[in-house]
N, CA, C and O of each residue as an XYZ file, in Angstrom:
592
protein
N     -68.826     72.962    -86.773
C     -67.608     72.720    -88.365
C     -66.423     72.017    -87.692
O     -65.990     72.435    -86.618
N     -65.973     71.114    -88.219
C     -64.636     70.609    -87.339
C     -63.325     72.014    -87.601
O     -63.178     72.912    -88.431
N     -62.751     71.647    -86.655
C     -61.762     72.565    -86.425
C     -60.598     72.291    -87.878
O     -60.521     71.192    -88.427
N     -59.811     73.454    -88.297
C     -59.402     73.497    -89.173
C     -57.627     73.164    -88.734
O     -57.084     73.502    -87.682
N     -57.189     72.647    -89.529
C     -55.414     71.971    -89.098
C     -54.620     72.829    -89.574
O     -54.503     72.992    -90.788
N     -54.007     73.456    -88.756
C     -53.122     74.224    -89.015
C     -51.886     73.559    -88.867
O     -51.719     73.107    -87.735
N     -50.861     73.339    -89.766
C     -49.664     72.734    -89.901
C     -48.672     73.152    -88.667
O     -48.415     72.191    -87.942
N     -48.143     74.224    -88.329
C     -47.482     74.451    -87.440
C     -47.658     76.060    -87.415
O     -48.004     76.706    -88.404
N     -47.346     76.664    -86.038
C     -46.972     78.214    -85.938
C     -45.202     78.196    -86.223
O     -44.443     77.860    -85.313
N     -44.864     78.461    -87.119
C     -43.466     78.908    -87.420
C     -42.680     79.600    -86.852
O     -43.204     80.509    -86.208
N     -41.628     79.547    -86.821
C     -40.629     80.473    -86.193
C     -40.608     81.430    -86.682
O     -40.403     81.520    -87.892
N     -40.861     82.701    -85.732
C     -41.301     83.924    -86.293
C     -40.566     84.626    -87.189
O     -39.498     84.954    -86.671
N     -40.658     84.949    -88.154
C     -39.712     85.657    -89.367
C     -38.803     87.073    -88.729
O     -39.155     87.573    -87.661
N     -38.129     87.389    -89.176
C     -37.059     88.670    -88.872
C     -38.252     89.428    -89.050
O     -39.248     89.131    -89.710
N     -37.970     90.655    -88.236
C     -38.722     91.894    -88.220
C     -38.947     92.726    -89.467
O     -39.972     93.244    -89.911
N     -37.419     92.702    -90.003
C     -36.944     93.169    -91.432
C     -37.756     92.709    -92.753
O     -38.123     93.439    -93.674
N     -37.986     90.996    -92.583
C     -38.798     90.587    -93.546
C     -40.700     90.650    -93.044
O     -41.681     90.363    -93.728
N     -40.639     91.003    -92.011
C     -42.055     91.311    -92.233
C     -42.487     92.699    -92.794
O     -43.541     92.881    -93.402
N     -41.515     93.704    -92.512
C     -41.840     95.091    -92.671
C     -41.864     95.352    -93.962
O     -42.519     96.311    -94.371
N     -41.032     94.404    -94.965
C     -40.839     93.910    -96.435
C     -42.276     94.020    -96.924
O     -42.831     94.845    -97.649
N     -42.679     92.985    -96.329
C     -44.212     92.204    -96.675
C     -45.087     93.447    -96.619
O     -45.815     93.825    -97.537
N     -44.916     94.117    -95.286
C     -46.303     95.155    -95.239
C     -46.053     96.120    -96.222
O     -46.972     96.353    -97.007
N     -44.765     96.864    -96.365
C     -44.469     97.880    -97.104
C     -45.118     97.536    -98.645
O     -45.298     98.533    -99.345
N     -45.371     96.629    -99.054
C     -46.366     96.393   -100.377
C     -47.586     96.400   -100.282
O     -48.287     96.708   -101.246
N     -48.066     96.079    -99.159
C     -49.365     96.464    -98.976
C     -50.182     98.086    -98.863
O     -49.929     98.904    -97.978
N     -51.034     98.258    -99.801
C     -51.560     99.459    -99.946
C     -52.140    100.226    -98.722
O     -52.334    101.431    -98.878
N     -52.328     99.869    -97.963
C     -53.150     99.922    -96.704
C     -51.930    100.796    -95.870
O     -52.175    101.888    -95.357
N     -50.668    100.190    -95.819
C     -49.436    100.437    -95.172
C     -49.060    101.527    -95.924
O     -48.636    102.503    -95.306
N     -49.143    101.586    -97.514
C     -48.223    102.516    -98.120
C     -47.724    104.034    -97.439
O     -46.641    104.544    -97.725
N     -48.525    104.532    -96.673
C     -47.933    105.672    -96.234
C     -47.344    105.483    -94.854
O     -47.354    106.483    -94.136
N     -46.952    104.626    -94.477
C     -46.553    104.501    -92.961
C     -44.800    104.407    -93.326
O     -44.191    103.813    -94.215
N     -44.449    105.090    -92.448
C     -42.557    104.969    -92.290
C     -42.088    103.452    -91.617
O     -42.702    102.764    -90.801
N     -40.708    103.191    -92.304
C     -40.203    102.250    -91.868
C     -40.749    102.003    -90.339
O     -41.297    100.959    -89.985
N     -40.519    103.091    -89.524
C     -40.375    102.723    -87.845
C     -41.500    102.328    -87.638
O     -41.490    101.325    -86.924
N     -43.119    102.864    -88.126
C     -44.123    102.521    -87.893
C     -44.648    101.095    -88.752
O     -45.579    100.451    -88.268
N     -43.984    100.630    -90.081
C     -44.432     99.381    -90.259
C     -43.588     98.273    -89.228
O     -43.956     97.116    -89.023
N     -42.331     98.945    -88.619
C     -41.722     97.545    -87.170
C     -42.651     97.792    -86.097
O     -42.638     96.924    -85.224
N     -43.641     98.969    -85.892
C     -44.653     98.709    -84.969
C     -45.820     97.518    -85.397
O     -46.198     96.539    -84.755
N     -46.183     97.961    -86.601
C     -47.551     97.109    -87.118
C     -46.681     95.587    -87.204
O     -47.353     94.640    -86.796
N     -45.439     95.282    -87.627
C     -44.980     93.818    -87.651
C     -44.761     93.071    -86.272
O     -44.367     91.912    -86.142
N     -45.205     94.265    -84.925
C     -44.882     93.558    -83.771
C     -46.889     92.885    -83.571
O     -47.433     92.190    -82.713
N     -47.143     93.220    -84.204
C     -48.888     92.887    -84.343
C     -49.041     91.070    -85.192
O     -49.934     90.234    -85.331
N     -47.688     91.198    -85.544
C     -47.879     89.941    -86.916
C     -47.770     88.573    -86.086
O     -46.972     88.418    -85.162
N     -48.610     87.673    -86.502
C     -48.356     86.148    -86.191
C     -48.071     85.517    -87.431
O     -48.668     85.884    -88.443
N     -47.223     84.607    -87.465
C     -46.997     83.889    -88.674
C     -47.594     82.301    -88.550
O     -47.685     81.771    -87.443
N     -47.801     81.936    -89.197
C     -48.992     80.900    -89.922
C     -48.731     79.665    -90.870
O     -48.368     79.944    -92.013
N     -48.847     78.579    -90.597
C     -48.189     77.694    -91.963
C     -49.636     76.991    -91.854
O     -50.118     76.586    -90.796
N     -50.146     76.926    -92.905
C     -51.513     76.677    -93.161
C     -51.411     75.025    -94.231
O     -50.817     75.065    -95.309
N     -51.880     74.075    -93.870
C     -52.286     73.114    -94.399
C     -53.343     73.361    -95.738
O     -54.321     74.107    -95.689
N     -52.922     72.566    -96.941
C     -54.236     72.573    -98.138
C     -55.426     72.825    -97.334
O     -55.676     72.442    -96.191
N     -56.084     73.506    -98.098
C     -57.488     73.353    -97.850
C     -58.328     74.319    -96.329
O     -59.542     74.390    -96.141
N     -57.266     74.931    -95.473
C     -57.595     75.862    -94.432
C     -58.208     76.902    -95.351
O     -57.734     77.429    -96.358
N     -59.687     77.108    -94.595
C     -60.369     78.452    -94.599
C     -59.742     79.577    -94.399
O     -59.362     79.602    -93.228
N     -59.532     80.248    -94.803
C     -58.958     81.662    -94.291
C     -60.031     82.734    -93.772
O     -60.070     83.283    -92.670
N     -61.119     82.918    -95.161
C     -62.019     83.467    -94.969
C     -63.303     82.873    -95.454
O     -63.098     82.241    -96.491
N     -64.486     82.852    -95.095
C     -65.940     82.356    -95.023
C     -66.667     83.740    -95.905
O     -66.344     84.889    -95.606
N     -67.479     83.502    -96.795
C     -68.103     84.626    -97.507
C     -69.317     84.739    -96.602
O     -69.800     83.712    -96.126
N     -69.897     86.076    -96.306
C     -70.889     85.901    -95.191
C     -70.642     86.144    -93.503
O     -71.461     86.736    -92.800
N     -69.596     85.678    -93.095
C     -69.043     85.390    -91.929
C     -68.542     87.208    -91.451
O     -68.599     88.144    -92.248
N     -68.187     87.298    -90.336
C     -67.632     88.563    -89.820
C     -66.006     88.068    -90.315
O     -65.578     86.919    -90.199
N     -65.291     89.167    -90.853
C     -64.011     89.614    -90.794
C     -63.174     90.135    -89.511
O     -63.494     91.176    -88.936
N     -62.135     89.380    -89.124
C     -61.470     89.570    -87.983
C     -60.192     89.865    -87.994
O     -59.578     90.273    -87.008
N     -59.520     89.597    -89.563
C     -57.542     89.859    -89.630
C     -57.394     89.878    -90.885
O     -58.303     89.679    -91.691
N     -56.513     90.061    -91.091
C     -56.038     90.557    -92.440
C     -55.047     89.916    -92.518
O     -54.274     89.767    -91.571
N     -54.814     89.184    -94.207
C     -53.404     88.040    -93.947
C     -52.635     88.510    -95.221
O     -53.278     89.092    -96.095
N     -51.643     88.350    -95.339
C     -50.411     88.361    -96.268
C     -49.561     87.132    -96.464
O     -48.788     86.569    -95.688
N     -50.033     86.765    -98.165
C     -49.227     85.614    -98.491
C     -47.944     85.554    -98.380
O     -47.398     86.533    -98.888
N     -47.204     84.761    -97.897
C     -45.865     84.731    -97.875
C     -45.249     83.821    -98.756
O     -44.310     84.236    -99.436
N     -45.626     82.619    -98.863
C     -45.806     81.313    -99.441
C     -46.967     80.528    -99.664
O     -47.762     80.228    -98.773
N     -47.084     80.128   -101.101
C     -48.511     78.961   -101.197
C     -49.461     79.876   -102.238
O     -49.058     80.757   -102.997
N     -50.909     79.386   -102.042
C     -51.533     79.508   -103.033
C     -53.040     79.698   -102.233
O     -53.635     78.710   -101.804
N     -53.473     80.804   -102.117
C     -55.037     80.963   -101.672
C     -55.880     81.425   -103.260
O     -55.558     82.322   -104.039
N     -57.183     80.322   -103.367
C     -58.499     80.459   -104.170
C     -59.294     81.167   -103.609
O     -59.669     80.788   -102.499
N     -59.818     82.392   -104.137
C     -60.763     82.872   -103.656
C     -62.372     82.824   -104.344
O     -62.524     82.976   -105.556
N     -63.270     82.647   -103.622
C     -64.275     82.028   -104.474
C     -65.669     82.509   -103.793
O     -65.968     82.215   -102.636
N     -66.513     83.314   -104.690
C     -67.757     83.964   -103.982
C     -68.969     83.202   -104.894
O     -68.900     82.809   -106.059
N     -69.911     83.147   -104.102
C     -70.863     82.261   -104.381
C     -70.738     80.695   -104.792
O     -71.637     79.887   -105.028
N     -69.288     80.529   -104.800
C     -68.810     79.004   -105.182
C     -68.239     79.519   -106.542
O     -67.481     78.727   -107.102
N     -68.382     80.254   -106.929
C     -67.384     80.694   -108.238
C     -66.207     81.189   -108.049
O     -66.139     82.177   -107.318
N     -65.131     80.720   -108.567
C     -63.522     80.814   -108.555
C     -63.669     82.300   -109.214
O     -64.221     82.551   -110.286
N     -63.045     83.228   -108.327
C     -62.439     84.871   -108.731
C     -61.333     84.997   -109.081
O     -61.089     85.536   -110.160
N     -60.366     84.539   -108.273
C     -58.993     84.700   -109.002
C     -57.944     84.037   -107.390
O     -58.349     84.143   -106.233
N     -56.922     83.550   -107.711
C     -55.651     82.707   -107.280
C     -55.269     84.005   -106.401
O     -55.462     85.113   -106.900
N     -54.777     83.900   -105.213
C     -53.794     84.835   -104.884
C     -52.452     83.992   -104.341
O     -52.362     82.816   -103.990
N     -51.408     85.093   -104.412
C     -49.999     84.208   -103.956
C     -48.954     84.793   -103.492
O     -49.224     85.964   -103.224
N     -47.711     84.481   -103.236
C     -46.925     85.395   -102.291
C     -46.996     87.038   -102.559
O     -47.235     87.428   -103.701
N     -46.857     87.657   -101.857
C     -47.197     89.188   -101.855
C     -48.234     89.715   -102.586
O     -48.208     90.767   -103.225
N     -49.491     88.654   -102.423
C     -50.665     89.375   -102.182
C     -51.241     89.082   -100.644
O     -50.726     88.281    -99.865
N     -52.600     90.025   -100.328
C     -52.881     90.060    -99.458
C     -54.807     89.740    -99.145
O     -55.460     89.606   -100.180
N     -55.321     89.672    -98.265
C     -56.676     90.058    -98.229
C     -57.116     90.092    -96.745
O     -56.577     89.548    -95.781
N     -58.320     90.928    -96.802
C     -59.019     91.124    -95.247
C     -58.356     92.411    -94.868
O     -57.986     92.447    -93.694
N     -58.099     93.567    -95.654
C     -57.542     94.329    -95.040
C     -58.603     95.698    -94.717
O     -58.350     96.694    -94.039
N     -59.649     95.408    -95.334
C     -60.824     96.221    -94.900
C     -61.773     95.758    -93.900
O     -62.488     96.551    -93.288
N     -61.814     94.161    -93.660
C     -62.506     93.568    -92.401
C     -61.280     94.147    -91.224
O     -61.686     94.353    -90.080
N     -59.995     94.363    -91.496
C     -59.276     94.562    -90.115
C     -59.586     96.024    -89.224
O     -59.181     96.324    -88.101
N     -60.296     96.659    -89.995
C     -60.694     98.176    -89.859
C     -62.364     98.204    -89.575
O     -63.010     99.064    -88.977
N     -62.792     97.057    -90.166
C     -64.422     97.544    -90.112
C     -64.734     95.789    -89.140
O     -65.171     95.864    -87.992
N     -64.588     95.053    -89.466
C     -65.220     93.996    -88.988
C     -66.198     93.524    -89.946
O     -66.826     92.561    -89.507
N     -66.531     93.886    -91.112
C     -67.510     93.608    -91.707
C     -67.885     92.287    -92.225
O     -67.178     91.326    -91.920
N     -68.909     92.128    -92.969
C     -69.071     90.673    -93.293
C     -67.798     90.480    -94.683
O     -67.293     91.253    -95.497
N     -67.667     88.947    -94.355
C     -66.447     88.666    -96.017
C     -67.586     88.834    -97.100
O     -68.802     89.030    -97.086
N     -66.820     88.699    -97.830
C     -67.466     88.861    -99.123
C     -67.210     88.131   -100.122
O     -67.828     88.007   -101.180
N     -66.207     87.613    -99.731
C     -65.499     85.961   -100.694
C     -65.214     84.710    -99.617
O     -64.955     85.110    -98.482
N     -65.222     83.412    -99.779
C     -64.327     82.567    -99.363
C     -62.939     82.457   -100.012
O     -62.736     82.403   -101.225
N     -62.125     82.434    -99.162
C     -60.546     82.277    -99.264
C     -59.982     80.730    -98.659
O     -60.184     80.281    -97.531
N     -59.372     80.215    -99.554
C     -58.920     78.812    -99.016
C     -57.597     78.576    -99.630
O     -57.187     78.946   -100.730
N     -56.996     77.877    -98.691
C     -55.286     77.454    -99.145
C     -55.557     76.477   -100.441
O     -56.617     75.851   -100.434
N     -54.815     76.340   -101.364
C     -54.706     75.309   -102.520
C     -53.466     74.268   -102.518
O     -53.139     73.286   -103.183
N     -52.948     74.997   -101.423
C     -51.504     73.914   -101.002
C     -50.787     74.287    -99.580
O     -51.398     75.125    -98.917
N     -49.802     73.873    -99.127
C     -49.448     74.345    -98.088
C     -48.748     75.769    -98.146
O     -47.879     76.014    -98.982
N     -49.229     76.792    -97.104
C     -48.948     78.058    -97.162
C     -48.530     79.015    -95.882
O     -48.705     78.891    -94.670
N     -48.067     79.756    -96.480
C     -47.381     80.410    -95.390
C     -47.832     81.663    -94.987
O     -47.566     82.277    -96.020
N     -48.338     82.526    -94.215
C     -48.957     83.647    -94.041
C     -48.700     84.222    -92.872
O     -48.408     83.546    -91.886
N     -48.799     85.831    -92.843
C     -48.735     86.817    -91.677
C     -50.180     87.554    -91.699
O     -50.837     88.075    -92.600
N     -50.411     87.342    -90.133
C     -52.007     87.301    -89.884
C     -51.753     88.493    -88.790
O     -50.997     88.488    -87.819
N     -52.838     89.756    -89.378
C     -53.034     90.445    -87.832
C     -54.019     90.283    -87.727
O     -54.774     90.199    -88.696
N     -54.414     90.172    -86.445
C     -55.981     89.790    -85.966
C     -56.376     91.582    -85.565
O     -55.535     92.474    -85.458
N     -57.813     91.727    -85.406
C     -57.988     92.925    -85.638
C     -58.327     93.885    -83.966
O     -58.711     95.048    -83.839
N     -58.039     92.972    -83.008
C     -57.996     93.154    -81.919
C     -56.575     94.016    -81.597
O     -56.473     95.104    -81.030
N     -55.598     93.216    -82.113
C     -54.264     93.397    -82.336
C     -53.726     94.889    -83.183
O     -52.686     95.536    -83.071
N     -54.714     95.043    -83.890
C     -54.547     96.237    -84.751
C     -55.138     97.264    -83.796
O     -54.333     98.053    -83.301
N     -56.411     97.373    -83.462
C     -56.605     98.344    -82.901
C     -55.978     99.149    -81.484
O     -56.093    100.272    -80.992
N     -55.232     97.845    -81.140
C     -54.746     98.118    -79.435
C     -53.253     98.719    -80.046
O     -52.635     99.513    -79.337
N     -52.627     98.269    -81.541
C     -51.489     99.102    -81.827
C     -51.965    100.667    -82.478
O     -51.191    101.610    -82.312
N     -52.971    100.828    -83.050
C     -52.736    102.386    -83.487
C     -53.685    102.838    -82.103
O     -53.690    104.065    -82.017
N     -54.210    102.406    -81.380
C     -54.172    103.447    -79.847
C     -53.048    103.749    -79.312
O     -52.919    104.790    -78.668
N     -51.937    102.778    -79.518
C     -50.648    103.147    -79.117
C     -49.983    104.515    -80.050
O     -49.300    105.463    -79.662
N     -50.384    104.244    -81.115
C     -49.541    104.846    -82.372
C     -50.365    105.435    -83.232
O     -50.356    104.947    -84.362
N     -51.300    106.619    -82.986
C     -52.113    107.242    -83.327
C     -51.880    107.582    -85.008
O     -52.916    107.512    -85.669
N     -50.717    107.916    -85.707
C     -50.063    108.111    -86.925
C     -50.274    107.262    -87.707
O     -50.338    107.560    -88.900
N     -50.454    105.897    -87.266
C     -50.477    105.022    -88.108
C     -52.172    104.471    -88.603
O     -52.544    103.809    -89.572
N     -52.771    104.960    -87.692
C     -54.496    104.907    -88.102
C     -54.475    105.888    -89.321
O     -54.808    105.632    -90.478
N     -54.069    106.915    -88.875
C     -54.468    108.296    -89.485
C     -53.748    107.890    -91.042
O     -54.112    108.377    -92.112
N     -52.744    106.971    -90.875
C     -52.061    106.972    -92.319
C     -52.931    105.904    -92.987
O     -53.425    106.210    -94.072
N     -53.214    104.540    -92.421
C     -54.252    103.849    -92.890
C     -55.395    104.202    -93.216
O     -55.787    103.727    -94.282
N     -56.186    104.974    -92.598
C     -57.537    105.581    -92.829
C     -57.246    106.627    -94.288
O     -58.293    106.864    -94.892
N     -56.492    107.006    -94.654
C     -56.162    107.818    -95.471
C     -55.879    107.181    -96.511
O     -56.313    107.647    -97.564
N     -55.274    106.240    -96.547
C     -54.820    105.238    -97.647
C     -56.145    104.433    -98.359
O     -56.405    104.145    -99.528
N     -56.805    104.230    -97.147
C     -57.924    103.292    -97.440
C     -58.849    104.406    -98.252
O     -59.067    104.116    -99.428
N     -59.360    105.519    -97.811
C     -60.031    106.715    -98.200
C     -59.226    106.670   -100.035
O     -59.803    106.580   -101.119
N     -58.259    106.739    -99.831
C     -57.762    106.671   -101.769
C     -58.258    105.532   -102.320
O     -59.084    105.646   -103.226
N     -57.916    104.455   -101.951
C     -58.640    103.262   -102.414
C     -59.995    102.467   -103.066
O     -60.274    101.731   -104.013
N     -60.793    103.282   -101.632
C     -62.279    103.288   -101.872
C     -62.931    104.388   -103.366
O     -62.816    105.601   -103.543
N     -63.437    103.580   -104.008
C     -64.036    104.653   -105.259
C     -65.018    105.211   -104.620
O     -65.455    104.506   -103.710
N     -65.695    106.546   -104.802
C     -66.521    107.488   -104.146
C     -66.985    108.492   -105.117
O     -66.541    108.786   -106.226
N     -67.847    108.888   -104.534
C     -68.451    110.290   -105.450
C     -67.416    111.361   -105.113
O     -66.661    111.131   -104.168
N     -67.306    112.457   -105.758
C     -66.522    113.684   -105.792
C     -67.680    114.680   -104.686
O     -68.894    114.857   -104.791
N     -66.725    115.166   -103.693
C     -67.848    116.092   -102.568
C     -68.222    117.277   -103.117
O     -68.976    118.032   -102.503
């Protein structure tokens, strides 16, 4: 597979800007501002070219992405499911489990994302266990299940 072009690594946005984006992501909804600042330390900012594949259906997931600018098309078995834009995110479950991606997501225009890679996230929650507890609590509330 050919290497995908990353337009450029952007100058790191201010921590407060990253905290604002993360605060809108449901899995981080239970985190305090101080905890969100810790999560922000694990974030990489990337500017991606049109056509960059963020996730590929069936492959292991290793990162979470929040879209700051641009658009991302999500497809399953070649069929378009939806389009994501600023304020949307993907890969939150993969961040925790590393499970297989259920869809392919590719940029449809130049796009800026905030990335959190699984290894960085694991190191973060080892240093700040309260974040792990709150994230797991939020994920449990988002996943439909049978009553106990």
